[in-house]
N, C-alpha and C positions, 0 to 999 in steps of 0.2 A: 219731857225731861232728859237728861243725858246723864252717862255714868252710873255707879253706886246708887240707889236708891237710899234718903235716907232713913229710911222706915227699920228701927229694928226692936225685935230680931226678925232677918230673914228666915223663911220656913221653906222648905221644897217637898211638893205633894206627894204624899201616899200613892204605890204603887201598887197594883193587881195583880194577881196572879194566872196567867191561863188555864180556862177549864174546858174541859172536850163535849160537853154537854148542858142541854138545862137540865133542869130538873125543881124539883118543890121541897119546899120544906120550911118549916113554922120558925124556925132558928136563922129565917135568914128573910130581908128584903131584897127589894129588885128593882131596880131602873132601865130606863134605857140608856146605853150608851151610847154616847153625843160622838160626831166626828168632827173636829174640829182640832182649836192650840189647846195644849190643856195650861191654865194661869192662876198662877196664886194674885187674890186683888187686897191690895192696901187701902183701904179704903177710910179718911177722915172727916166729919163733917163740921159744920159751923161756918161762919161768914168765911173763912177761908179754905173751904175742902177744898180736899183733891184725892184722885181714885189713880192707883198703880196699878200695872198689869205689867206682873212680871212670868217668863215663861219657866218650863222647866229647868233649864239652864239656866233662872236668875238674870234674862238679858229683858231690860224694859222694851216691850213690846205696844206699851199704851199708842204712842203715835201714829204705828199701826191702827189704831181704831179710835180716832177721834170721840167719838158718839159714847163711845164707854167711859169715856174719862168724864165724864160726867156720872157715873155711877152712884157717887157717893150722895149726891143730891135724895137716890130713893133709900137709903139708909138711915134706922130712926139711931141709932149708938153714934156716939160720938163717935166712935174711930170701931173697928173693927176688920181681922184677918179673914178671906172666903178662898175655898177651893172650889175652882168649877172650869170650864171648861167655854171660849169664844167661837161661836156657831153662827155661822150664815145659813140661811134658809132661801129654798130654791123648790116650788112645788109642792109647798108645805112639809117638806124635808131636809134634814142637813144635807149643806151641800161644802165639801172642802173646793171644791173650784169655785165656787161663789163667793168662797172666801178671800182666794187667792184673785180673782176680778176684784177684789175690795168692794164687794155688795154690802150691802146693812148688816150688822153684823150684831147678835145680843150675849151676854155675858151669862150662860147659864149656872149658876152657883147648886153645887149638889152638898157641900160643907161649908165647917164654921171652926177656925181653929183659935179664934182669940173675941175678945168682944169689952169695951171699956175698960182694958188694960190687965183680964182675967182670960188665961189659957184654959180652954176649954176642951183641949184636944183628949184629955185624959174621960171626959165624960161617954157614956154610951153613945154610941151613935144615934142613934132613936133621941134623946133629948137633944143632942147638937143637930136634927131634924125641928126641932118644935124652937129652938132658938132661931136656929133661920128664917123659918116661916114668920117669925114674928120681926127680925128684924128686916126684913125687904117689906116698906111700903106700898101700899095699893097706888096705882098709876105707873109700875115703874115698867111693864111691860114695854118688850120692843130695846129696851135697855138693859134690864138685869133681872129674872125673871128665876124662881125656884121650880123645878120639875117635881110632879108626883112622885112618888114610889108606891109599891106593895107590899102589901107581906105574905109570906109562902107562894105566890102563886107566880113562880118562875116559869115551869113551861107556859101557861098562856102569855105572859108577856113576851116571850121568846117568838112566839107565835104570828103575835103579833108585831113584832120587830120584823118581820120576814115579811110579813104580808106588805110593810109598807116601805121595805127594801131600807132597814137602817140596818146600823154597822151591826147590831146585837145589843145584850143585856148587861148589867154589872149585878154580882151577889155581894151582899155585904152583910157580916155576920151581925146578927142581934147582937147587944150589948158590948158591941166593940169598939174599943180606942182608936184615934187618929193616930198611926205612926208616922212622922214626917219623912220623907227620904226612901223608904225601906217597901220593899216588895215582898209582900205579908200572904196569908191566906183568908186572914178577914175580908180581905177581897178578892173575888173572883170576877175576872174579864169571857164573857163568853159571843165568842162573835159568830155573826154568820158565814164568816171564810175562817180559814185559818192564815193567819198576816203575821209580817214579821218585820222588824228593823237590821236592815244588814250593812254592813259598811262596804261600798263599791272601792276595789284594790285592784281591777283591773280592767279592760277595754280590749275587747277580741274582735280581730278583724278575721274578713275569710281573702280568698286567692284573689280578691280582684280590689281590695283593699277600703273593702266598704263595712260599716259598723254590724257587725255579728251577735254579740252580749257582751255584758258585763261580766267581770267575778266578781260575786261577793264573799261576805263573810263573817263571820261572828267571832266573839272575843271569848275565848278561854285563860278566867287570869288576865296575862299581860298578852295573851299571842295571841294572835289572830289566826282565823280556823277559815278555811275555805270551804264555803255550804253548797255550793252552785253558780249558777248561773242565770241573765236576765235577760230575754231575748226579744220582748213583748211588754206591751200595754203603755207604752209612752207614744205621743204627737209627736210632730217636727219640732213641734216650738218647747216639750220636754225635752227631748234629744240635744237639743241648744244648748238649752239651761243645764242638762249635767256635760257637756262636753265643754264648756266655757268653763265651768266650777271646777276641771280638775286640775289636779297639778303631776306632770309626769315623775317618776321618779326612777335611778335607774336598775333599783334590783324589789323581788318581789316583797311584798308586805304581810305575806302569808308565813305564819310557823309550818304550816300544813299545807298542803294541797293534793289534791288527785292525779294519778298516772297521765289523765287525759289534760289538764290544763299545763301538766309539765311538759308534755308533748310537744305543746300548741308553742309552749315558751319556746323550746329548743328551736323550731321553724320561723322562730321570729314574728309570730302572727299574734303576740300578747303585747299591751305594751303596761308596763306595770305604771300606776299611779298612788300615791302618798292616800292614807287609810284617811281621807277629812272627810268625804260627803256621803252622807246616809240616807238611804231611799225603802220607804214600806214598799214592803211585798205582797202579792198572796202567794197562795201555795195549796197542791194537791198535798199531801203529807212528806212526813221525814223518810227516807229511805234507812238501812240498817248501819249506811255507812256517813248519817249523818249528812245525808246531804236534800236540799228542799227540793223536792219533784214538782216539775212542771210552775216553776216560779214566773210572776207576772208583777209587772209595774205598776203600781200604785202611786205614790206619790216622791216627791224630795221632802226628806224632814229636816227641816234649820231647824226647828226646835228641840233634836234631838244632836247628842254629842256622838262618836264613834263610841267612845267607852259604856253608853249604857247601852250597845248591840251585841247582848251577851246572849249563851245559850239558854239562860235560866226565861227568855220567852219562850222557848218552845216547850215546859216543863207543863207537867199535869199536876195536879194534889188529888190527895185522898180526902173526902169529908170526913171531920171528926165532929 
């Protein structure tokens, strides 16, 4: 399928707010955080059934995962809109690299937005989970699956995620609605490592002209603010992918940058690039100067737009 899908209305996925630590609470349900491509699935059953998967940026990614285009065969409703993650497994754990290599993928459906023409986003999350469980037919394993969740025991599930080297867990407020396109306190993400999606704004080179690191930034309103450097974590293949996707610019894309970056630029050791490429990084902490300490490259994020790379990702919330 090409172009904008014909399904109407279109939905943007609800977003989670980072939280610094696992916790127990009877007011939350907890589930595993999956490492893959976030997608909204638009499915229609019947003789001429169809499945369309849209990324967070509403790009049609169905052709990338042909087997998932048959997900409608396992849905008991005439039509439905599901939220979930496209995941590939390697050694019984989600692997983003396996997904990039084209390994068989499964759609992990963890929420439902619409069923047979009825909007269910205002229903409590527990009711949506019940509806979702009834929507997915038996025998769907390997194509579309509904993951389990637990009530109250966040710390135990987090320990399981650490032991299995998973990305982390999600905490979702009991009784909460689904709010499309918004980052809310109803959903909290608790990751085994601190991660952030950043925009690449410059390439730093050493005395011998070799790549030294990338200058990365986050948006504050309409301004791109420099938050540090990434010089580790990628292999030669990933490095080639990054460099080939960057477009040089005559001026810095950063509205604010530190003295170190300005000095390197004055010495001609920085190649500015257009702020169009997003990468996910892991980091140790955020310094008082709002720099990501010991940032390391994890992956490119083709499913993220630069405008989505904001300082909100670094926030913490107070449970209420």
